Structures are given as C-alpha cells and as structure tokens.
C-alpha positions in Angstrom: 8.0 28.9 -49.5 4.4 27.5 -49.4 5.8 24.4 -51.1 8.2 23.7 -48.5 5.9 23.4 -45.6 4.2 20.4 -47.3 4.6 16.7 -46.2 5.8 15.3 -49.6 8.2 18.3 -50.4 11.9 19.1 -49.2 13.4 22.2 -50.1 16.9 22.5 -49.3 19.3 25.6 -50.1 22.9 25.3 -50.9 24.2 28.6 -49.7 26.3 30.8 -51.8 29.3 30.2 -49.3 29.3 26.3 -50.2 31.1 27.2 -53.7 31.0 24.8 -56.5 28.9 21.7 -56.6 27.9 18.9 -59.1 25.0 19.8 -61.1 25.6 23.5 -60.9 23.5 25.5 -63.3 21.1 22.6 -64.1 17.7 21.9 -62.4 17.7 18.3 -61.3 14.5 16.9 -59.9 14.9 13.3 -58.1 11.6 11.8 -57.8 12.0 9.0 -55.3 9.4 6.4 -53.8 9.6 3.1 -52.0 10.7 1.2 -54.7 14.2 2.5 -55.6 14.0 0.8 -59.3 11.1 3.1 -60.1 12.8 6.7 -59.2 13.3 8.8 -62.1 15.8 11.7 -62.8 14.3 14.8 -64.6 16.9 17.2 -66.2 15.7 20.5 -67.7 17.5 21.4 -71.0 17.3 23.4 -73.7 15.6 21.3 -75.8 13.2 20.2 -73.3 13.1 17.8 -70.1 15.1 14.8 -70.1 14.3 11.8 -67.9 16.8 9.2 -66.8 15.6 5.8 -65.2 18.2 3.0 -65.7 19.9 2.1 -62.8 23.7 3.3 -63.7 21.9 6.7 -64.1 19.9 6.7 -61.0 22.9 5.2 -58.9 25.1 8.3 -60.2 22.3 11.0 -59.4 21.7 9.3 -56.0 25.4 10.1 -55.2 25.0 13.8 -56.5 21.9 14.2 -54.4 23.8 13.0 -51.5 26.5 15.2 -52.0 24.2 18.4 -52.6 22.2 17.1 -49.4 25.3 17.3 -47.3 26.3 20.9 -48.5 22.7 22.2 -48.1 21.2 23.9 -45.1 18.4 22.2 -43.0 15.0 22.6 -44.2 14.5 25.0 -41.5 17.4 26.9 -42.3 16.7 27.0 -46.2 13.3 28.4 -45.2 15.1 31.1 -43.0 17.4 31.6 -46.1 14.7 32.2 -48.4 12.7 34.3 -46.3 15.6 36.5 -45.7 16.4 37.2 -49.2 12.7 37.9 -50.1 12.7 40.6 -47.6 15.9 42.2 -48.8 14.4 42.4 -52.1 
C-alpha cells in the first residue's frame, strides 16, 4: 500500500472476477523508461529471475501489459481493493 502512493510506482489489481489472463501465475515486472529500447522485462521463475530485453520480447510483453491494464482496476480502486482485503483478514 505504501509503495502505491509513490509517484514512480503504479499498483493495479486484477479482480478475481476478471477470470483468466496472460501471465497468470507468474510475476512479470516491466521496467519502462523514456527510451523504449532500454525497457526490460523480469520474470520470476524457479531457477531465479530471467530478464528479457530483445525488441520482439518487449513487443510481446507490452501487448500483455496493455491487456492486463485493461482488465485491472484503476489505481485508486486497486488501493481500495487491497485495503478491503487487508481489513477482512
């Protein structure tokens, strides 16, 4: 929750009602900057993190991230969602 308040961090929640989505079950971190060619994708796997930075890979993960963003709640609704679950526990 604290990280979601930072200017350089966006936390978006995909609600349970969204059903299946690409990348489900795998952590995907997409690091983007002002120069898209320097973007990097990190995948957490059993053998350790794997980094992708080739143009074709980045294109694929940009498409996945766009789809995930469409299925996700807004940043404010995501914070509310997390807050509600935390209070239920």
